[in-house]
N, C-alpha and C positions, 0 to 999 in steps of 0.2 A: 641624584643621577641626572645626566644630561638629557635634553629633550630628544625625543625620537622623531625623525623626519618621516613624513608620510607622503605617498604619491597616489592619487586616485587613479584607478584603472577604469577608463571609460567603458561603460556598458557591461561590466561584468560583476557589478555589485560587490566589489572588494577594494581593500586598501592594502598596499604592500608596505610593511615596516622595514626599517633599515637593517634589522637583525632578525634571524629566525626565531620561532617560538621556542620557549624553554623546553628542553628535553628532546627537541626534534633534530636539530642540526640541519634541517632542510631536507633530510633524506632518511633512509632506514626502512626497516621492515614494517609492513602494515598488516595488522590482524583483522580478519573479517569473520562475521558470524551470520548465520541464517537461523530463522526462528523454527523451521520445521522443513522436512523434505518429503512429506506425504502429499503435498499439493503440487500439481503440475506447474503452477505459477512459481512457487519457490524453487522447484527443480530447475526451471528455466533461468531464474535469477542467479542461482548457484552456478549454472553453466556459463552465464555471461560474465561472472566476476573475473576469472582469470583472463578472458579475452579483453575486457575493458581495462583491466590493470595494465596489460601489455600495451594497449593503445594509448593510455594516458601516461605511460612511463612510470608506473608505480610497482614497487617490489612487494607484492602481496603474498602472504602465506595462504595455504589452503584453508577454506572456510571451516568453522566449527559449528556443528548443528546443536542448537539448544533443545531440540525435540519437544517444543511446546512447553518447556519448563522455565518460568522466569528466574527461579533460584539457580538453575543450572547455567543460565546465561550470565548471571553475575559471577559465578565460579569460573566460567570460560573467560570472561573479561580479565579477571584477576590472574588466571594462568597465562594469558597472552601478555599482560603487563610484566609478569615475572620472567617471561621469555625475552623481554627487552624491546618489544615493538615500540615504534616511534609514532604510530598513528593507529586509529581504530575506525573501521566502518562497520557499524552494528545495526541490527534491526531489533528494536525493543519488542518484547512480548506484552509487557505490562508497563503502561506509561508512568506509573508511580514507582514500581519496583526497580526500573532501570536507573533511577537516580543514584542508587548505591554504587553501581558500576561506573557511572559518570564521575562520581566523587573520587573513586579510586584512580581513575585516569587523570583527573585534574590535580590530584595530589602528587602525581609523578610528572606533571607537565606534558602529558600526552594528549594531543587534540583528538576529538571524536566527531565523526559525521554519523548521524542517525538516518537510516533509510526506511521509508515507508511509514513508520510510526514515530510520532513526536513524543518526547518526554514531557511530563507535567512540569518539571523544573530541572535544575542542574545545568552544567556547562557543556554546550555542544558548539562546534564551529559552524555547523550548518545541519539543517534537516532537509533531506531530499525526499519529497513525496508529491503527490498530486493533491488537489483540493478535494478532500473526502466528503465535505458537505455537498459539493457539486455532484458527487457520485449518487448520493441519496436523492437529490433534486432531479437529476437526469433520469434515474430509474422511476421516480414518481411520475414524471411527465410522460415517459414512454408507456407506462401502464395507464395513466389517466387518459391518454389519447384513445385507448381501446376499451377501457372499462369505465363506464360513467357512474355506476352504482353497484353495490354489493360488497362482498367480503374479499379482502386481499390479505395475503400472508406475507410478513416480512421475516425472513430467516436471518437473525441478527448475528453479528460477529461478537467477539469478546468485549464486553462493556468495560473491562479493565483497561482496554486499549482505546486511545483517543480515536482510532479509526472506527471501531465499532460504535462508539458513542456518537461521533459526528454523522455517520451514515444513517444511524437509527433516528437521530433527532431531525436531520434534514428531511428524510423521507416522511416522517410523521408530520412535521410542520407543513411541508408542501401539500400533503394530502388534505390536511385540515383546512388550509387556506384556499386551495384551488379545486379540490374535488370532494366537497362535503358529503356527497352521496356514497362515498366509499368508507367502509369500516375496516380498520387495519388490525389484524391479529398478529401476535408475535410468537416466534419460536426462538428462545435463547439457546444458541448453539455453540458459542465460544470457539468458532472456527473448527469444530469437530464434526465429521461426517455422520457418525453414529447418533449424535444428539440432534442433528438436523433431520435425519431419517425418522427417528422415533417421535420427535416433536411434531413434525409435519404429518405423519401418519395419524397421530392422535387428533390433530385438528381436522384432518380430512374426514375422519370417522364422525366427529361431532358436527362438522360443517361441510356436508357434501356439495354445497352450493358455492364453494370458493371459486372466485373468478380469475385470480392471478396470484403469482408468487414472485417476490423479490428476493433474490439470493445475494447476500452481501459478499460472497466469495464463491464464484463459479468453480474454482479449482477444487474445492472440497464439498460444495453443496449441489452442483449440477447433477452428478450421477445419483446420489440418494434421493433427490427431488424427483427425477425421472422415474426411478424405481418405485417410489411411494405412489406416484400418480398412476403408474401401470398396475400396481397391486389393487388400486381402487377403481380400476377401469375408467380413469379420468385423463388418460394421456392420448391426445389427439393433435394432429398437425394444424398449423396455422391455416385458416380458411374454413376449417370445420367449425360449425357453430358451438360444438362442445369443447373447443380448445381452451385450455387454461393458459392465460398469458404468462409467459416466463421472461423475466429480465434479471440479469446477473451483473457482477463486477469481476473483472480480471483480464479478459481478452486472450485467453489461452487458445491454442489451435482447436481443442475439442469444442469450445464454445463457437468458434467461427464455423466449424463443420456443422454444428447443430443449427446455426442460423441459415446456412446454405440449404440444409435439409428441410427447412420449414418447421423446425421443432422448437427453437429458441427465438424469441422475438427480438431481443437486443441484449447487448452487454456493454459495459463501460470498460475501455481498455486501460488497465494499469500498465505503465511503461516499464516492464521488467528489464529491458535492455538499457533504457536511460536511467533507471534506478542504479544499476551497476556502473554505468558510464560516469554519471555525475556524482555518485558516491566517491569514485576514484578522483574525479576532477577536483572536487572540493577538498578532499583530504590532502592531496598533493599541495594545493595552495596553502592550506592551514599549516602543514609541516614546514613550508618555506617561510613561515612567519607572517602570512597575510591575515588580515582581519577583514570582516565583511559588513556590508550595510544593505539596507533595503533599496530596491530599485530593479530596473530591467537588467537581464543578463545578456551575454553574448550568444546564447543558445535558445532564444525564443521563449523564455519563461520570465517570471518575475519573482524576485526575492521579497518576501513580506515578513514583517515582525509580528508573529502571532501572539507572543507573550513578551513581556519585558526581557530582553536579552536572548530570546530564541528566534532565530531567523530561519525561514523556510523557503527553499527553492521549489516553487509550485510548478511542476511539469504538466504539460498538456495531457489530458486523458479523454479522448473522444468517445462519443457514443457510437457503437457499431450496430448497424441494422443490415437488412438485405441489400439496401441501396449502396453501402460502401464496404461490404464485407471482403471484397476482393482487392481493396486498396493495398498496394505493395508496400506502403510505408508503415503498415501495422506490423508490430513485432511478431504477432502471432502468425503472420504469413511468411516469416523469414527465418524460422528455425531450421 
């Protein structure tokens, strides 16, 4: 075959080939999936998908909800491929299990962009997510500034997901390195509210001296955490010496309201709007035959190679406190 000419696109972390990717034709329908719709965060992302598809000029089908079932997600991907989609924007539930779906897409020459969760392996055009290790570190520091010693609970996400693993490890490593007077207790909750509630309540019963709680997903963990603390008569506002410090991840409107009310100390804002926007941005480029490389983008982020062959567009995810909760640029203030 003849050589393929390439043209570097300055500042966007991509290279445009002279011909579109196999199976794409540069256009066509795009299939989209969401992992669950019981979380306000994923409800918001799901609502952003059609808006951002229109903005980016992508012909996206209505999203398919995997309902927290990794096997169902693989079936959904297969069904979308059988419908003839030319691109996929998916959110993996299990970083290992998703590889089967990626292989199905690769066999049909259909590019895939993974949003929020990176696969352990397999072929993806791009992963769109924030630095999840930074989530754990930011939460650690937000708690460490207020709690110098004692017991802190970490309500973990699903450790089958790279997100759960990275947040858990980063939080634990940060506490060990910077705040040795703090003992970290764990609640394995797998992104499920009922597991968070029962696990936290058990820990509070055995450890009524808990000083703080880090919730890896405020969308599913904030309400059960508040309820568990109230049942134990441990729910007090910021400023009260009995206040249990609360820090979460997501940036949903409910968290912002809790920060304003003096109930939640901080959250890390996952960009639900930009997850949808740049999922569509990258799949459009991939379907047009572009390939990508590490480097700065044209939208204020950096593409990094996290594993051989897996590129990740790491979007900004700011820490929100009382000081910046009213910032109009936060997606949680713009729904």
